[in-house]
C-alpha positions in Angstrom: 130.7 -240.4 -76.2 129.2 -243.8 -77.2 127.4 -246.1 -74.9 126.7 -249.7 -75.8 123.8 -251.1 -73.8 123.2 -254.8 -73.9 120.0 -256.4 -72.5 120.1 -260.2 -72.2 117.1 -262.4 -71.5 116.7 -266.2 -71.6 116.4 -266.5 -75.4 117.4 -263.2 -76.9 120.1 -260.6 -76.7 119.3 -256.9 -77.6 121.9 -254.3 -78.2 121.4 -250.5 -78.3 124.1 -248.0 -79.3 123.8 -244.5 -78.0 125.8 -241.4 -79.2 125.6 -238.6 -76.6 122.5 -240.2 -75.2 120.7 -240.5 -78.6 119.8 -244.0 -79.9 121.5 -244.6 -83.3 121.6 -248.4 -83.7 119.6 -251.2 -82.4 119.7 -255.0 -83.1 118.6 -258.2 -81.6 119.6 -261.8 -81.9 117.9 -264.9 -80.7 119.9 -267.7 -79.1 120.6 -270.5 -81.5 119.5 -268.3 -84.4 122.6 -266.2 -85.1 122.5 -264.5 -88.5 124.1 -266.2 -91.4 125.8 -263.1 -92.9 129.6 -263.5 -92.8 129.5 -267.2 -92.2 131.3 -269.7 -94.5 129.9 -272.9 -95.8 131.1 -275.8 -98.0 128.2 -276.1 -100.4 127.1 -278.3 -103.3 126.0 -276.8 -106.6 122.5 -278.1 -107.3 121.4 -276.1 -110.4 123.1 -273.9 -112.9 120.8 -271.5 -114.8 122.5 -269.9 -117.8 119.4 -267.7 -118.4 119.8 -266.1 -115.0 123.6 -266.3 -115.0 123.3 -267.8 -111.5 123.5 -271.1 -109.6 121.7 -272.5 -106.6 123.9 -274.0 -103.9 122.9 -276.3 -101.1 124.5 -275.0 -97.9 122.3 -277.0 -95.5 119.6 -274.4 -95.0 115.9 -274.7 -95.8 116.3 -272.9 -99.1 119.3 -273.3 -101.5 121.5 -270.3 -101.6 121.8 -268.0 -104.7 125.2 -267.5 -106.3 125.3 -264.9 -109.1 128.0 -265.1 -111.8 129.7 -261.8 -110.7 130.3 -263.5 -107.3 132.2 -266.3 -108.9 134.6 -264.1 -111.0 137.9 -262.8 -109.6 137.3 -260.3 -106.8 139.6 -257.8 -108.4 137.7 -256.1 -111.2 140.8 -255.5 -113.3 141.5 -259.2 -113.4 138.0 -260.2 -114.6 137.6 -261.0 -118.3 136.4 -258.2 -120.6 133.5 -260.4 -121.8 131.6 -262.0 -118.9 131.6 -265.8 -119.3 128.5 -268.0 -119.0 127.9 -269.4 -115.5 128.0 -272.9 -117.2 131.7 -272.5 -117.9 132.4 -271.8 -114.2 130.2 -274.1 -112.3 128.7 -277.6 -112.8 125.9 -279.4 -110.8 127.4 -281.6 -108.1 130.5 -279.4 -107.7 131.5 -278.6 -104.1 132.5 -275.0 -103.4 133.3 -272.8 -100.5 130.9 -269.8 -100.2 130.4 -267.0 -97.8 126.9 -265.6 -97.0 126.6 -261.9 -98.0 122.8 -261.5 -97.6 120.3 -263.3 -95.2 117.5 -265.5 -96.6 114.3 -263.5 -96.7 110.7 -264.6 -97.4 110.8 -267.4 -100.0 114.3 -266.5 -101.1 117.5 -268.3 -99.9 120.6 -266.6 -98.8 122.8 -264.8 -101.3 126.4 -266.2 -101.3 129.7 -265.2 -102.8 133.2 -266.6 -103.5 134.6 -263.1 -102.8 135.7 -264.0 -99.3 136.2 -261.4 -96.6 137.2 -261.6 -93.0 136.7 -258.4 -91.0 139.2 -257.6 -88.2 139.6 -254.7 -85.9 141.8 -252.6 -88.2 141.3 -254.2 -91.6 139.3 -256.5 -93.8 141.2 -259.5 -95.0 140.5 -260.8 -98.6 142.6 -263.9 -99.3 142.4 -263.7 -103.1 141.7 -260.0 -104.0 145.2 -258.9 -104.8 144.9 -255.2 -103.9 145.0 -252.8 -101.0 142.2 -250.4 -100.3 141.7 -247.6 -97.7 138.4 -246.5 -96.3 137.0 -243.5 -98.1 136.1 -242.0 -94.7 139.8 -241.4 -94.1 140.2 -238.0 -95.8 143.9 -237.1 -95.0 145.9 -238.0 -98.1 149.1 -238.5 -96.1 147.4 -241.0 -93.8 145.8 -242.8 -96.8 149.2 -243.1 -98.4 150.7 -244.4 -95.1 148.1 -247.0 -94.6 148.2 -248.1 -98.3 152.0 -248.5 -98.0 151.6 -250.6 -94.8 149.1 -252.8 -96.5 151.3 -253.3 -99.6 154.3 -254.2 -97.4 152.3 -256.7 -95.3 150.2 -258.5 -97.9 151.5 -261.7 -99.4 150.8 -263.5 -102.7 147.1 -263.1 -103.7 146.0 -261.5 -100.5 144.0 -258.3 -100.5 143.5 -255.9 -97.6 141.1 -253.0 -96.9 142.3 -250.6 -94.2 139.2 -249.7 -92.1 138.3 -246.2 -90.8 139.4 -247.0 -87.3 142.9 -247.9 -88.5 143.6 -244.2 -88.9 146.8 -243.2 -87.0 147.3 -246.8 -85.7 150.9 -248.1 -85.4 152.2 -250.8 -87.8 152.5 -253.4 -85.1 148.7 -253.2 -84.3 147.8 -253.6 -87.9 150.3 -256.5 -88.3 148.9 -258.3 -85.3 145.3 -258.0 -86.7 146.5 -259.4 -90.0 148.2 -262.4 -88.3 145.0 -263.2 -86.5 142.9 -263.1 -89.7 145.4 -265.2 -91.6 145.2 -267.9 -88.9 141.4 -267.7 -89.1 141.5 -268.2 -92.9 143.8 -271.2 -92.5 141.3 -272.8 -90.1 138.5 -272.3 -92.7 140.6 -273.7 -95.5 141.7 -276.8 -93.5 138.2 -277.5 -92.4 136.9 -277.2 -96.0 139.2 -280.1 -96.9 138.0 -282.3 -94.1 134.2 -282.1 -94.4 131.6 -283.1 -97.0 129.1 -280.6 -98.4 126.8 -279.1 -97.1 128.7 -278.1 -94.0 129.3 -275.0 -91.9 132.9 -274.0 -91.8 133.0 -270.7 -89.9 130.4 -268.6 -88.0 130.6 -264.8 -87.8 130.8 -263.2 -84.4 127.8 -262.8 -82.0 125.9 -259.6 -82.1 127.7 -258.1 -79.1 131.2 -259.1 -80.5 130.4 -257.6 -83.9 129.4 -254.2 -82.4 132.5 -254.2 -80.2 134.6 -254.9 -83.2 132.9 -252.5 -85.6 131.6 -249.6 -83.6 133.3 -249.4 -80.3 136.4 -247.7 -78.9 137.6 -250.0 -76.0 139.6 -247.2 -74.3 136.9 -244.5 -74.5 133.3 -245.9 -74.9 131.1 -247.4 -72.3 129.8 -250.9 -72.4 127.0 -251.9 -69.9 125.5 -255.4 -69.8 122.9 -256.9 -67.5 124.2 -260.5 -67.6 127.2 -261.7 -65.6 127.9 -264.4 -68.2 127.8 -261.9 -71.1 130.1 -259.5 -69.2 132.7 -262.3 -68.9 132.4 -263.1 -72.6 132.7 -259.5 -73.6 135.8 -259.1 -71.4 137.4 -262.2 -72.9 136.8 -260.8 -76.4 138.1 -257.3 -75.5 141.2 -258.9 -74.0 142.0 -260.5 -77.4 140.9 -257.5 -79.4 142.5 -254.7 -77.3 145.6 -256.3 -75.5 146.8 -252.7 -74.7 143.9 -252.3 -72.3 140.2 -251.3 -72.3 137.6 -249.5 -70.2 136.0 -251.9 -67.7 132.8 -253.6 -68.8 129.9 -252.5 -66.6 127.6 -255.0 -65.0 124.1 -253.6 -64.5 122.4 -254.9 -61.4 119.4 -252.5 -61.1 115.8 -253.7 -60.6 114.5 -251.6 -63.5 115.1 -252.9 -67.0 118.5 -251.7 -68.3 116.8 -250.4 -71.4 114.4 -248.3 -69.3 117.1 -247.1 -67.0 119.1 -245.8 -70.0 116.1 -244.3 -71.8 116.4 -246.8 -74.7 112.9 -248.2 -74.5 111.2 -244.8 -74.8 113.4 -243.9 -77.8 112.7 -247.2 -79.4 108.9 -246.7 -79.2 109.2 -243.2 -80.7 111.7 -244.1 -83.4 109.9 -247.2 -84.8 106.5 -245.6 -85.0 104.9 -244.9 -88.3 104.5 -241.2 -87.3 107.6 -239.6 -85.8 107.2 -236.1 -84.2 110.2 -233.9 -84.6 111.4 -231.0 -82.4 108.9 -228.1 -82.7 106.0 -230.3 -84.0 107.0 -231.2 -87.6 106.3 -234.9 -88.4 107.6 -237.7 -90.6 105.3 -240.4 -91.9 107.3 -243.6 -92.5 105.9 -246.3 -94.8 107.8 -249.4 -95.8 107.3 -252.1 -98.4 109.6 -255.1 -99.2 111.8 -253.1 -101.7 110.8 -249.4 -101.1 110.6 -247.0 -98.2 108.7 -243.7 -98.5 109.1 -240.9 -96.0 106.8 -237.9 -96.0 107.8 -234.7 -94.3 105.1 -232.4 -92.9 105.4 -229.0 -91.1 102.4 -230.0 -89.0 102.6 -227.7 -86.0 106.0 -226.3 -86.7 106.0 -222.5 -87.4 109.6 -221.5 -86.6 110.7 -219.2 -89.4 110.6 -215.6 -90.6 108.7 -216.5 -93.8 107.2 -219.6 -95.6 110.4 -220.5 -97.4 112.4 -220.2 -94.2 110.0 -222.3 -92.3 110.0 -225.0 -95.0 113.8 -225.1 -95.1 114.2 -225.3 -91.4 111.6 -228.1 -91.3 113.4 -230.0 -94.0 116.8 -229.6 -92.3 115.3 -231.0 -89.0 113.8 -233.8 -91.0 117.0 -234.6 -92.9 118.9 -234.9 -89.6 116.3 -237.3 -88.1 116.0 -239.3 -91.3 119.7 -239.9 -91.4 119.6 -241.2 -87.8 116.5 -243.3 -88.3 117.6 -245.0 -91.5 120.6 -246.3 -89.6 118.6 -247.1 -86.5 115.8 -248.9 -88.3 118.4 -250.5 -90.7 116.3 -249.5 -93.6 117.4 -251.0 -96.9 116.7 -250.9 -100.6 115.2 -247.8 -102.3 114.3 -244.8 -100.1 112.2 -241.9 -101.3 111.9 -238.8 -99.2 109.1 -236.4 -99.9 110.5 -233.2 -98.4 108.3 -230.1 -98.4 108.8 -228.2 -101.7 111.5 -225.5 -101.6 111.8 -222.7 -104.2 115.5 -222.2 -104.1 118.2 -224.6 -105.3 120.5 -223.4 -102.5 118.0 -224.7 -99.9 117.8 -228.1 -101.5 121.6 -228.3 -101.5 121.6 -227.5 -97.7 119.1 -230.3 -97.1 121.2 -232.7 -99.1 124.4 -231.7 -97.3 122.8 -232.1 -93.9 121.6 -235.6 -94.8 125.0 -236.6 -96.2 126.7 -235.4 -93.0 124.5 -237.6 -90.9 124.6 -240.8 -93.0 128.4 -240.5 -93.2 128.4 -241.9 -89.7 126.6 -245.0 -90.9 128.7 -248.1 -91.4 126.3 -249.4 -94.1 126.9 -248.1 -97.6 124.3 -245.5 -98.5 124.0 -243.4 -101.7 122.1 -240.2 -102.2 121.1 -240.1 -105.8 119.6 -236.6 -105.9 116.3 -234.9 -106.6 113.7 -236.1 -109.1 111.6 -233.9 -111.4 108.8 -234.2 -108.8 111.0 -232.8 -106.0 111.5 -236.2 -104.3 114.9 -237.2 -102.9 116.2 -240.6 -103.9 118.5 -242.8 -101.8 119.6 -246.4 -101.7 121.0 -248.3 -98.8 122.6 -251.7 -98.7 121.0 -254.2 -96.4 122.4 -257.6 -95.6 120.8 -258.7 -92.3 117.2 -259.2 -91.1 115.0 -256.4 -89.7 115.7 -255.4 -86.1 114.4 -258.6 -84.6 112.4 -258.1 -81.4 111.1 -254.6 -82.1 110.1 -254.1 -85.7 106.3 -254.3 -86.1 104.8 -257.7 -86.9 102.8 -257.8 -90.1 99.2 -259.0 -89.6 98.8 -262.5 -91.0 95.2 -261.9 -92.0 95.5 -258.7 -94.1 99.3 -258.4 -94.6 99.2 -254.9 -93.1 96.6 -253.4 -95.4 93.6 -253.3 -93.1 92.5 -250.8 -90.4 91.3 -251.5 -86.9 87.7 -250.3 -86.4 84.3 -251.0 -85.0 81.8 -252.9 -87.2 78.5 -251.2 -87.5 75.4 -253.4 -86.9 
């Protein structure tokens, strides 16, 4: 069973997702500072750079957004030209263009934007110009994949494209059709507004943090939603009424004196999960170090001794570590290149067991993750897509003096 725990304060909303009591996702959003990912803007092309095959677009933010040539071409790969054209032939300075944010601004970089528009709904993702129907790879039954693809092909019109989401499995046609009608209406509003305003202008905001998680990771009939704000309870119920007209489990209003995160054990799990050193069951440890583009995770047996021999102990430790790493990568929203230094194993069979365990855990992650395999040095390589900021409100703050490279100590006289 899933539990979605929402803690609201004056200026920030924090959301924790528990699966059978274990924390698997955490996110926070400040009021008036909702993330940009998913939002639509009417922008103005400021610079076109042939050498980078990219353009900079003013969308009204502090930094101009970055638009790569691949994000200007047709969203269907089969309809793109065999030879990639120069960005100069596609865009000119001063041109007004509708773009969607696909990656948040970070550091000194502006947001990354695209013209491959998507609107996620409950059962599908709507793509107004993609001209194809896709089905989530997580739906494994071939008969169900064929059924959903057939439904999509019958419902889509003209240039429309649809991706049937994992949660659409076994859903009736009328539910999918209702979702499509809602998304079409949303796109019409965006299109109409784009003709009425002058760039730069915001055309459409993505949902709030609570609404996104209800839409993407919540079963209204089965899962529990508990919120400690009466106002947010009403907003969640209004959203659920639209999203699940067939009915939903009542939203809980937490009135306890103790913090809702403490009452549900979230705070304790957060402190343990976001530490640099994570202690696993039995005493084994993970050391978690992050840079801007690379995360390195070191696995140590430490005090763990549970095995009949050394190889057995090492394999058991690595399997425990793989399960925890799969959970923590999702929880910490780790992105970019991930290198895991598992303890050396002699047998290929044991390495395969560790890989299979990791894959089984990350299959529950809604963010695309690829396990690339083992290097010659025995390190496991992974990559994970990341679009949004770090888990605001809990991730460690980097020291402004040393950038996180120093150590706290006592100066000797």
